[in-house]
Phi, psi and omega in degrees: 000325179295324178294321178294320177295320177296320177298317179297320179294319179292323176295319181294322180280351179084013180290325175227155180198160174242138185278081177292316183294321181296334180256024185297329178297325177295315181294319178300318181296317179297316181295318179297319179297316180294319181295318178297319177299318179295318180293319178297316177299322179292322181286323184278308185272326183075172179270141177275084185290135180286176183294337179295335180261333182265333187086151180153205184235147178237122179249132179238123182261171171278181180302130183215159179265000180291136181284167181294317181295321180291322178295325177296321178294317179299315183293323179292320178294324184282329186250336185080008179234156173293142182239153175253118183243132178235139177269118181276168186296331181272008178093357178276171182242144175242113186248122181246130178229124183275153172076031181255148172250186187295315182296317180295321182294323178295318179293319179295323179298317179295318180294320179295323179297322178292314182293323181275356181056051181230164177286140181300323181290343180278352178256122179263143181236136178230133178258136180237127179274146181293338180295327178294320177295323177296321178296319178297316181296318180295317179296323179295316178296320178296316178297321179295316180296316179297319179299314181299316181296315181295322179296315180298317180296314182296312182294326178294326179280313184288326182239266175195167188293333179294320178291326177296317178296316180297319179294322179295318177298319179296321179296313178299320177302314183292317181294319180298316180296317181297314180295321179296320178293324174301319179293319182291319181285326180090015178293150181286137178269118182233175173304330175297325176296317179298318178298318179297319179296318178291330180289322185290344180297318178294317178296322181296323181283337187301304181296324180297316180293324178299314179293319180297321179295317176296321180294321179297319179295318186280347181258012175293132180054037183294325184286353180272358180237167182228029181263321187228148171272172180296319181297323180292321176293321177298321178295322177295324179295319178296313181296326181291333181250009187295308183295323177298316179296318179296314180298316180298318181293316180297316179297323178286327183285331185300307179294326178294320176296325176297318177296318186285309188272325181269307181295312182276324184273307185280311184278344176080017177279085187297334180295337179287336181295332185300312184267329185289323180294317179296321178293317184296309181294318182295320178296315180295316179294324179294319177295321179294314185292327180294329182268314190261347183242301189297305184293315174301325179293321175299317179299319178296318180292325180285326184291345178272356176289145179300321180295318181287328174296317178295321178298317180298321177296317180295318180296314180293323178294319179295320179292323177295320178294318179296322178293321178295321178295323178293319178297322178294320180293329180290337178279357177251172179285177180294335181274001176093357180266154180295145178275003182290143182296139181267154177281107185256015183294323182252015181282148178275124182253140179105177182289145178274138180245139179269140177294141181289139179292141181291135175070014183290123176068022183292131177073009179235124180299324184286345180080007182262148176268146179278000000 
């Protein structure tokens, strides 16, 4: 940990750095590839919408020794539809079947009780209408749109409109990747998933705002100097906050990973997967986009300004002049004089003698003047 802290301090002071901005085309290519993969997965596989959005019936049994695969076969035979079965922590089963009405659910409940060798009264049935899922989806879209508008307005006021655009692009990038991974993995989309998607928006913006704040501080009166371009200052801002962003992301990912891999995978609490997967993917994508997408995009937008173009020309011209001066100095000796041979034909060789002063010590044995 001390080495990591030392690394962070050296990055913050600018003693060492990595050229994130210089490799921005690589990061853009990686993000575009991942985004295209997510969109293709979403288009081909689609989202596994939960019963809350499709409507149907949910049956919950008491503790049973029947396996999940066997329960899926029983539910399919009883309803004629594919069912989603989850093993709950207390050993009971949660069986979801879409597209059921009250009469069908009662018959399916009786059939499941026979197959599971359980009492009919021990199985609870809940009906969910598709209109409720539509209301959730509409409210989620409204909340997302309002959030995006408020974020753009705030960042445009607190920073500038270029940073607002870059942050908006990063948010869309994070949401697209998260939704695409949901489609590829096949996890069920529930209201918990929607909550997770809305939650990651704040986490995604956190690291981005931290870098933007550092960039805003370091670019004050930038055009009055000729040492650094805007892209170079942006790169210093990323390096200065890099370890902080990594530490924050890791600390946030650890409990979410516990929910996803231990709670959902080991303990079998499938309901935790709904929110934990969206949080895990969204947090990782948000940390990536703040470093590799948002800030390089701001640098690109700023570098096309006339003032920043002029600054870049002055910086490069000064460096070219300094390089030329160094090359000139290298053709000379270490003492700064030219190494070209001098004309020594008329040079005085040997020790130099000073003319004796007239009348010095005249008439005095000691040679001293009175």
